[in-house]
C-alpha positions in Angstrom: 4.7 1.6 21.5 5.9 -1.8 22.7 7.5 -4.2 20.2 5.6 -7.3 19.2 6.9 -10.8 20.0 6.7 -14.1 18.2 8.3 -17.4 18.7 9.5 -19.7 15.8 11.5 -22.9 15.3 14.0 -24.0 12.7 12.2 -25.8 9.8 13.5 -29.0 8.3 10.5 -29.6 6.0 11.1 -27.9 2.7 9.4 -27.6 -0.7 6.1 -29.2 -1.5 6.1 -31.1 1.7 5.3 -28.0 3.6 1.7 -28.6 2.9 1.7 -31.2 5.7 2.8 -28.5 8.1 0.0 -26.3 7.1 -2.5 -29.1 7.9 -1.1 -29.1 11.4 -1.7 -25.3 11.7 2.1 -24.5 11.3 3.1 -21.8 8.8 6.4 -22.0 6.8 8.5 -18.9 7.2 11.8 -17.5 6.1 14.3 -15.2 7.7 16.8 -13.1 5.8 18.5 -9.7 5.9 21.5 -7.6 5.0 24.6 -9.6 6.1 22.5 -12.3 7.5 22.4 -16.0 6.4 18.8 -16.9 5.4 17.1 -19.4 7.6 14.0 -21.6 7.1 11.7 -21.3 10.0 8.1 -22.3 11.0 5.5 -20.6 13.2 2.2 -21.4 15.0 -0.4 -20.3 12.5 -2.8 -18.9 15.0 -0.1 -16.8 16.7 1.1 -15.7 13.3 -2.3 -14.6 12.1 -2.7 -12.5 15.3 0.8 -10.9 14.8 0.1 -10.0 11.1 -3.1 -8.3 12.1 -1.2 -6.1 14.6 2.2 -5.6 12.8 1.4 -5.2 9.2 4.8 -4.5 7.6 5.8 -1.4 9.7 5.9 -2.8 13.3 9.1 -4.0 14.8 9.0 -7.6 16.0 11.2 -9.4 18.5 11.4 -12.9 16.9 12.6 -15.6 19.2 14.0 -18.7 17.4 14.4 -21.8 19.4 15.1 -20.0 22.7 17.9 -17.9 21.1 18.4 -14.1 21.7 15.5 -12.2 20.0 16.1 -11.0 16.6 14.6 -7.6 15.4 12.6 -8.1 12.3 9.8 -6.8 10.0 7.4 -8.6 8.0 8.5 -8.3 4.4 6.2 -10.4 2.4 3.0 -12.4 3.1 1.7 -15.2 0.8 -2.0 -16.1 1.1 -4.3 -18.6 -0.7 -6.1 -16.8 -3.4 -9.5 -18.2 -2.5 -9.4 -18.9 1.3 -6.9 -16.0 2.2 -5.3 -18.4 4.6 -1.5 -17.8 5.3 0.7 -20.0 3.1 4.2 -18.4 3.8 5.7 -15.4 5.4 9.1 -13.7 5.0 10.8 -11.8 7.9 13.5 -9.3 7.2 16.1 -8.9 10.0 17.5 -5.4 10.9 19.9 -3.8 13.2 18.4 -1.3 15.6 21.4 1.0 15.1 21.1 1.2 11.3 18.6 3.1 9.3 16.3 1.3 7.0 14.0 2.6 4.1 10.3 1.5 4.3 7.0 2.5 2.8 4.6 3.6 5.6 0.9 3.5 4.8 -1.0 6.9 4.7 -4.4 6.9 6.5 -6.9 9.9 6.1 -8.7 10.6 9.4 -11.4 13.0 10.2 -14.1 14.6 8.0 -13.4 17.4 5.6 -15.8 20.3 6.2 -15.9 21.0 2.4 -17.6 17.7 1.8 -20.7 18.8 3.6 -21.7 20.6 0.5 -23.1 19.0 -2.7 -20.9 18.8 -5.8 -17.6 18.1 -4.1 -15.6 15.0 -3.8 -12.4 13.9 -1.9 -9.5 13.0 -4.4 -7.0 10.5 -2.9 -3.3 10.9 -3.9 -0.5 8.6 -2.8 -1.5 5.9 -0.2 2.0 5.3 1.3 5.1 7.4 1.9 8.7 6.3 1.5 10.8 7.1 4.6 14.1 6.3 6.0 14.9 6.0 9.8 16.0 3.7 12.6 13.9 0.6 12.9 12.6 1.8 16.3 11.3 5.1 14.7 9.2 3.6 11.9 5.6 4.7 12.5 3.0 2.1 12.1 1.1 4.5 9.8 0.9 8.1 8.9 -2.3 9.7 9.9 -3.4 12.7 7.9 -6.1 15.0 9.4 -8.5 16.2 6.6 -10.6 18.3 8.8 -8.5 21.3 7.5 -10.0 20.9 4.0 -12.7 23.5 4.0 -12.7 24.8 0.4 -12.8 23.5 -3.1 -9.3 22.9 -4.6 -7.7 23.0 -1.1 -5.2 20.1 -0.9 -2.6 18.4 1.3 0.7 17.5 -0.2 3.8 15.6 1.0 5.5 18.8 2.0 2.6 19.5 4.5 3.3 16.2 6.5 5.0 16.7 9.8 7.0 13.8 11.0 9.6 13.1 13.7 13.0 15.0 12.8 14.7 11.6 12.9 12.6 10.4 9.9 13.8 11.4 6.3 11.1 11.5 3.6 12.1 10.2 0.2 9.2 11.6 -1.8 8.4 14.6 -4.1 7.3 17.4 -1.7 4.6 18.3 -4.3 3.1 14.9 -4.4 -0.6 15.0 -3.7 -2.0 13.2 -0.7 -5.6 14.6 -0.6 -7.6 17.3 -2.3 -11.2 18.6 -2.5 -12.5 18.8 -6.1 -15.8 19.7 -7.8 -17.9 16.8 -9.1 -18.7 17.2 -12.8 -22.3 18.1 -13.0 -24.8 16.2 -15.4 -25.1 19.2 -17.8 -21.3 19.2 -18.3 -21.3 15.5 -19.0 -24.1 15.8 -21.5 -22.4 18.6 -23.2 -19.2 16.7 -23.6 -21.1 13.6 -24.9 -23.0 15.9 -27.4 -19.7 17.4 -28.8 -18.2 13.9 -29.3 -21.3 12.7 -31.0 -21.4 15.6 -33.4 -17.7 15.0 -34.2 -18.2 11.3 -34.8 -21.1 12.0 -37.1 -19.2 14.5 -39.0 -16.3 11.9 -39.4 -18.9 9.4 -40.7 -20.4 11.8 -43.1 -16.9 12.4 -44.6 -16.2 8.7 -44.9 -19.5 8.1 -46.7 -18.9 11.0 -49.1 -15.5 9.6 -50.1 -17.0 6.1 -50.6 -19.7 7.4 -53.0 -17.3 9.6 -55.0 -16.9 8.0 -58.6 -13.6 6.4 -59.2 -11.2 7.9 -61.7 -11.0 6.2 -65.0 -7.9 4.2 -65.7 
C-alpha cells in the first residue's frame, strides 16, 4: 500500500491568533517525535480532511515541509470542534523507518456469523483495537477479523487466534476476547429474575416494618 503524502509549511501564527488561520481554511498542526525538535506547522484544511479520512492513525504519511525532504509521520492526535466537528488542530508524530514503534491498530469484524441466523443469539464484541509493535512500514491500517467461522453458541475468537505478519509483535493477553456468540436472555428468564428481586425487596420491607412497630423498651 502506497504511503500517503501531505504538504505543510512552518507556522508563525501561534496561540489564540490561530483562529484567523482557520477562517482561511488553514489548519494549525504540530510535529514532534523521539529525538526530534517540535515544530509548529500549518496545512491546507481541505487536503488535511481528505488525508485524515484515509490515514486514520495507522497509515504512514510522507510529510513535506516547505519543500524539505519528506518526513515519515503518523497522525497522533486530532482536535475537532465539539459541535461542527471541523478540524481545529492536528499532531503528527515523526518516526524512523528503521526503528520499531508501538501502536494500537483498530479491529474490524467482517462477514456474517452463521450462528446469528438463528433466534436467541447475539454477537458479543470484545476489544476493538490491538496493541502491536513493528516497523512503521509494517503497521496494518486495520486488523480484519473474519466472523464467518462462528457457527455455534459460545464459539469465540480470542487474541491468540489472530494471525499477523511474523514481523509484528502483539502486546496483548492471548486470552482477551475479540468476538463471541452468546444466547440472548429470554423474556421468561428476565421475568423470573425480576420476581425473585421483588420478593426479596418485599421481605426486607416487611422486616423493617416489624422492627418499627415493636414497642420500645422502658427506660
